[in-house]
C-alpha positions in Angstrom: 26.5 50.0 16.7 28.0 52.4 18.3 25.9 55.5 20.0 26.4 58.8 18.6 28.1 62.0 20.8 24.8 64.1 19.1 22.4 61.7 21.3 24.7 61.3 24.2 24.6 65.4 24.6 20.8 65.9 23.8 20.2 63.0 27.0 23.4 65.4 28.9 21.0 68.0 28.3 18.2 66.7 29.1 19.3 65.7 32.1 20.9 68.8 33.4 18.4 70.0 35.6 19.8 67.6 37.5 22.8 67.4 40.1 24.9 64.7 40.4 24.2 63.2 36.9 27.5 62.0 34.9 28.7 59.8 32.0 31.7 57.3 31.4 32.5 55.5 27.7 32.2 52.1 28.1 33.3 50.5 24.9 31.3 52.3 22.1 28.2 53.0 24.2 28.1 55.0 27.6 26.6 54.8 31.3 25.1 56.8 32.9 25.7 57.9 37.0 23.9 59.4 38.9 25.3 61.0 42.7 27.9 58.2 41.5 25.3 55.2 41.4 24.4 53.2 37.7 21.4 54.3 37.0 21.6 53.2 32.7 23.5 53.5 29.7 23.3 54.8 26.0 23.2 51.6 24.2 22.8 51.5 19.9 21.4 55.3 20.3 18.7 54.2 23.2 18.3 55.5 26.6 17.6 52.6 28.9 17.7 52.3 32.4 17.6 49.5 35.3 14.6 48.2 35.5 13.7 49.0 39.2 10.4 49.9 41.0 9.7 53.3 40.9 10.9 53.1 37.1 8.2 50.4 36.7 6.1 53.2 38.5 6.6 56.1 36.3 6.9 54.1 33.0 4.6 50.5 33.3 4.4 50.7 29.6 8.5 50.6 29.1 9.8 47.6 26.6 12.5 45.7 28.6 15.7 45.7 25.9 18.9 43.9 26.3 22.1 46.7 25.7 24.1 44.4 24.6 24.4 40.2 24.3 24.7 39.0 27.7 22.9 41.8 29.7 20.3 41.8 32.2 17.2 43.7 30.2 16.9 47.4 30.8 14.2 49.3 30.8 13.8 51.3 27.0 13.2 55.3 28.0 10.9 56.1 25.0 10.3 60.0 26.8 13.3 61.6 26.4 11.9 64.5 25.0 10.5 65.3 28.5 13.4 66.8 30.7 10.9 67.1 33.3 10.2 62.8 33.1 13.6 62.2 32.8 14.8 64.6 35.4 12.2 62.8 38.3 12.7 59.6 36.8 16.6 59.2 38.0 15.6 60.5 41.4 12.8 57.7 42.1 15.0 55.3 40.8 18.3 56.1 43.5 17.7 54.9 46.6 16.9 51.2 44.5 19.9 51.9 42.6 22.9 49.6 44.0 25.8 51.6 45.6 29.2 52.1 44.3 32.0 48.8 45.4 34.3 49.6 47.3 37.4 49.8 45.8 40.4 47.4 47.3 
């Protein structure tokens, strides 16, 4: 099932207090970037973030979920209504996110 544009718009609005957040459509889903690093994505109208130490510390009970078959598990963000928490989460994760690969 593809994610809805309405859910994407809601999540992007929740993250609007954080500079450097962007998204890219990918096969009916959306990749979420923070300062050009992949932080997570929206899959089947669920916000999933990379499994980092910082994310685990802020969400110790977060279930690990598979965004699509064959992918690594990511952490489900259940409290998407808390705008401050979402911004704190991405900020805390930033240093642990992989840097983008250089284009050849």
